[in-house]
N, C-alpha and C positions, 0 to 999 in steps of 0.2 A: 177661748182667750186667755191671757195671762191674768194672773192675780195682780192687785195693785201694788203689793209689796211681798217680799219673799225675806224669811230669816236666813242666817247661815246656821250651821250645824256644829256644835261644839260639845265633844264627848257625848254623841248620839242625841243630843237635845237641840231643839230650835231656839235659837237666841235672836230676837229682834232687836239688836243692839242700836241700830239707826237705819236710816234709808239712804245713805251717802252715795251708793253706787247706782247711777242712771243707766238703765240698759235701753238702747234705742231699737226701734224697728228699722232693720237695715235697709229696707227699701224706701220708706217714707222719711226717715231720719228723725221722726219724733220719738220722744221718750215713751216706751212701751210699759215700763215697770221700774220699781226701784228695790234695791237689794241691800241688805246689811253687809257692811264692809268690816272686815277683821283688822284690827291694829296689831302691833307687835306683841302687846300684853296678851290678847286673846290667842295668838299663834303660839307664844310661849306656854300658856296654859294648857292647850290642846296637846303640845308635845308632851308636857309633864304628865298628863292623864293618859296618853298612849303608853308611855313608859309603864305606868302604873297598872295598866290594863294587860301587860304582856303575860304575866303568870296565868291570869284567867283565860286569855285567848289561847295560850299554849294548851290548856287543859280543856279548851272547848272541843268536844269530840267531833270527829268527821261527820256523824250523821246529823249533828246539830247545824254545822256549817251548811251541809247539804240542804238542810230545811230551810235555812235563810235564804239561800240562792234560789231554791224553788219557790218560795214565797215572792221573791222579786220577779221572777218569770211570770208568776199569775198576775201580780199587779200591773206590771208593765203592759201585758196584753190587756187588761182592762182600761188602762189609761192611754192606750197607743195613740188615739186621736188627739187627746190632749198634748201629748209629748210631741208629736209631729207638729202641729200647729206652733207650739212654743219655740220649736227648733226654726220653722220657718220664718217667724217673727225675729228672734234673737240673732240668728245667722244670715238670714236672707237666702236660705237654701230653698229651691223649689220644692213645692209640697210633695211632688212624688219622690224626689230624693230624700226629703225629710221622712216620709213613711218608710223608705228603704233602710234608713239609718235606725229607725225604731226596730225594725225587724232584725238588723244585726245586733242591736242592743240586746234583745231577747236570746238571739242565738249564742251570744257571748257568756251570758249568765247561764244558759243551758249547759253549755259545754263545761263551765266551771263547777256546776252541780254535779256533773258526772265525775269530774277529775277530782273533786274534794275526797271522795271515798276511796281513791286508788293512788294515793301518794306513797309509793312502796319504796322499799330498800333492797338490800341484797345480802346474800352470805358470801363470804370470801373464804376460799381455800387457801390457808397461810402455810400450809405444808410444803414449801416449795424448796426446802433444804432440811438436812437433819435437825438443825437448831430450833425449827419451828414445829417439831412434832408434838403433836398434842395440842396446838393452838388453833383457835377458830375465830374468824372475824365476822362481824355483823355491822351492817351499816344501815341507818335509818335517816329520814329527812326531817329536820327540825325547823321551826320558823326562826327566821334571821333576826327579827326584832322590829321595832317600829319603823315604818317606811314613810317617806315624803313623796308625794305625787304632785307633779305639775302638768296639767293638760291643756291642749290647745283650743283654739277657737272654731276650728273648721269641721271637727266631728265632735261636738260637745257631749254628745251622748256616748257615742261608741268608743272613742279614744279614752274617755273618762272610765267606761266599763272595762277596758283592757287592763286598767290598773286596780280598779276596785274589786272586780269578780275574783281574780286570782289571789288577791290579799285575803278575801274572806275564806276562799278554798284552802289557802296556805295557813290561816291561822295567825295573820299578823295584823296588828293594828295599824291604821294609818291616818295621816293628815293630808288632805288634798287641797290645792289651790287650783281651782278651775280659771279658764281665761276670764279676765274681767269684762271682756265684750260679749262673752256668751256663757254666763254662769248658770243660767236656769236649768239646763239639763241636768247638770251635776247636783243641783239643789234638789230636784225632784227625785233623783236616785236617792239622796239622803233622806227625803221625807219617807221614802219607802223603807230604807233600812231602819229607820227610827221605829218602824212598826214591829220589828223583830226583837228577840231576846239576846241580841249580841251583847257582850259584857260592856259595861259603862266605859267609855273611853276608847272602844274598838275602832271609832271612825269620827273624824271631824272634817267637814267641808267648808272651806274658809276662802270666799273671794277676797282678793287683797291686791292693791296696787303693787306693781313689780318693785318700786323702790322701797316698799315697806316689807318685803317679803324675804328678806336675806335668810331668815332662820329656817326656812324650807330647804337651804342649800348648806348653810355652814353649821347648823347645830348638830354637834357630835352625838346627841341622843339618837338621832336617826341612824339607822344601820344601812339604808339603801335610798338612793334618790332615782325616781324614775321620772324623766322629762321628755316630753313631746313638743316639738316646736322647731323654732328656726335654728339652723346651724351655729350661727354667731352667738346667739344667747346660750345654746346647749354647751358648746365647748368652753364658753366663759363659765358657766356653772360648774362644769366638771373641774375646772382649775381651782375653784373655790371650795370644792366639796370636801376636802380633807380625806380622812381615811375610809368613808363609807364607800360602798359599792355603788356605781353609777351605770344606770342603763339610759341610753340616748336614742330617741327615734326622731331623726331630723329630716332634712329636705332632700330633694333630688331634682334632676332635670332629665326625667326618665325618656328612654328611647324605644321606638318600636321599628323593627326591621320587616319589610315586605320582600319575601324572596321572589325569585323569577318564575317559580312554578305556581303562582297565586292568581294567574290571569282568569281562571274560571270562577274565582271566588271573590271578586273584587268588590261586589255589593256587601257581602258580609264584613270583609276587611274595612271597607270604608265606614260602614255603620259602627263598627267597633272602635276605630280611630276617632271618629267624631265624638263618640260617647266618652272615650278615655281623655281626650283632649279638653273637652267642654263642659262635662258634667259638673255640677255645682260650681260653675263659673271658673273651672280650671283650678280651685283652691284645694288641691290635693297633692300631697308630696310624691304620689305615684301617678300623677296625671301625666298624660303624653304630651311632652314638650318638643321632642325631636322625632320626626318620622323619615326614615331612610328607606327608599323604595329603588328596586333594581331598575336600572335604565330601561330595560325592555317594556316595563309596565308604567313607567313614570307619567307619561302623558295621559294615559287612560285613567289612572288613579287620580292625577292631579284633577283633571276634568270632573270626575264624580265627587271628589272630596270638596272642591270648591262649591259646587251645587248643594251638597249636604250641608257644608258650614253656613251657607247663605239661607238655608231652610229653618234653621233652629231659631226659635221664637225667644226673644228677649223681652223681659217685663216683670210684672208683679209676681213674685214667687208664689203668692197664694192662688195664682190662676193655674188651674190644671193643665193648660196648655203651654206654660212656660217652661222652658229648658234652660235658659240662662238668666239668673237673677243678678242681683247687685254683688259686687266684690264686698268685702267686709267693711271697708271705709273708702272715703274719697281719696284719701292720702295714699292708699294702696293702688288705687286705680291710677292716680297721677305718677306714682313711681314707675309702674309697669309701662304707662304711655310714654314716659320719658326714654325708657329703654328701647321701646318700638321706634320712636321718632329718631334716636341715635343710630339704630340700625338701618333705618331707611336712608339716612343722610351718608351712611357709609356704603350705600349700594343695594340694600335688601329691597325687595318688592312685596308690597302688601297685595294678596290675590283674592282675599275674601275678608269682609268686615273691615275693622280698623276704627269704627266710629266710638268715641268715648264721650260721655256725659255724666258728670258727677262720679258716683260709684258704679255706674252702669258701663261696662266695657263689652263691646259686642265680640261674639265669637269671631276670632280673627286668625287667619291663616297667611304665612309668608313664606317666600323661598329666597334664595340667594343671600341668606343672612351670613355675615362674616362669623367664622368660628372663634374670632377673639373678642366678639361683643358681649356686652352684659346678657343680652337677650338669649345668646347660645350657651354661655358658660355658666351662668348663675341660674338660680331657681326662680322662673316666672312666676309661679303661683297665682295665675290668672288665666283667663280663657285665650290664650295664644299658643299656636303650634307651628312648627318650622318644617317645611318640606324641603327634602334634598334627595339627590339620586346616587346610586353607587353601581359599579360594574362588577365588583368582585366581593363574594360574601365575607371573606377574611378581612377585606378592607373595612366593610361595614362593621364587623365586630370591633375591629381596631378604633373606629370612629366612636362607637359607643363607649368604649373604654376611655377614650380622650376626654375625660370629664374628672372633675373633683369629686363627683358623687357616685354613689354606687347602691342604690336602692333596689329597684326591681327593672327588668327589661322585658319586652314582649317581642316574640318572633313568629311570624306568620310563614310557614313553610310546610311542605309535604315531605320534606327530606329528613329521615331519622338521623343521617349523619350530620346533617347541619344542626338539628336539634341538640345533639349530644355535643357537637363541636361549640355551640353557644354556651351550653351548661358549664363545659369544661373552661371556656375562655373568658367569659364575661365577668368582670370584676363587680359584681352586685350580689346583693343578699337573695335574690330570687330570680328565675327565669321562667316566664310563662309562654308556653308554646301555643299558638294558633289563638291567641287572644292579647289584649293590651296589657301592659305593666300595671294598670289600675285595678286589675282582678285581685281580690282578696277574699278569702274564707276565713273566719275567725279562729279556727283551730289551727291555721298554718303557721309555721315558724315565720315571723315578719320581722324584718329589720334590714340594716344596710352596712356597708363598708365604707372606707374613706371618710369623707366628710358628711356621709349619711348616717353615722351613729355608731352605737356599740350595743351588743346584746340582741336578743330577739324578744319580741312579744308573740302572742299566740298562747292560750292559757296554760298549757302543759310547761311551756318554755319559760313563761312569766313565774309560775310556780317554783320551777327550778332556781330562778334567780332570788326568789323570796324565801327560799329555805336553804339550809346548809347540811352537807352531810356529816353525820356524827357517828364515829366509829366506836364500836365496843370489842375488845379482844378478850377471849375467854380461854384459860388454860384448863384442859380436861382434869389433870390430876397433878399433885405435887407431893 
């Protein structure tokens, strides 16, 4: 169970400043715990202490960074059940998905521990012309400086980890704002980090309301802002961020294509499509939203996917048998229900699910959805998927690209030519062959194009963003 209250972490120390932030059990709607809420003064202090910590963090050797990360791995394993239940309560995530996220948290810190001791440079041959004879170049990676992190509600542990773990590996101090709806996971990470010998000021984890957190974006003492969340908020923050580097991991309306040669594998394909569309109530930016099926397989797949969708159990996320829990809030459920109703009014047909009650939104499958509808063009971010057919593979690729987003896409095919054609043609950050776009392993370069964001996460790639190349040129003799 959750503690009755949680402090925030300011310069490595727990601070029980207040209990102003109520965190609800997303299934019952009742207040589950209370959390200290940071004000502008606390945020400003944290930034100043992160700046002051920079010299010591820069000098904190790789083997010590690795030891910190390995300590986290050990403690997360010991506290895995506690963290999974906290996640289940604060995010409404079914307990099996919650356990899976704890596993990914551990994986992310394990990879960061490995990468922390192999942040290498290079030697440059500068003798490309007579004027450079006797000159040699050397490049090393150095920490960029204090970083600002803003993490989302849907993966409170692992998406926080994808910022925190590479920051420690890279040797940069950071100040993090976890989502105010789901701050507990990040605060437990802070509790574990506070057990280590990180330099004072190396980290602060400060829940804050959005309207009081401008410093996370605008303060010029930060050298990098890494934001994961909605496209509208992300691009607005980038516009306000000033000179600092900005990494954005935003939304999508990910598509999966089922090629004509998958007739003998439909059971596997349907299982994966249902998982990708409806796991954790569809609240994943790489959740399957659009399903394009070759016309020759459409009716067979449609029948099986309807049956699978109807079989998914909705209910209390603490129940081991639950697959679909609540959405993060009733307002989000109402927003998605409105999109669905508008699509139906314009001619779409609900072929499975469609029931909505409070924050509970049944796994729902539609067809004949207009391509100009909000449900088709925007990010649903809920347990809704759209089924449509195609005749030509190139046309299917063009349909996937007909989107403002470009995060990941999934292609079920036995054709190597089609796999490469998709990889070459799709305007996305990643193409997953023979699985759903929802697939992610935590060392992958992960991110999108178009409105889906800027930059890549995945530990090694995040470390590159959190460090800068520094050149030294040496002349042999003079």
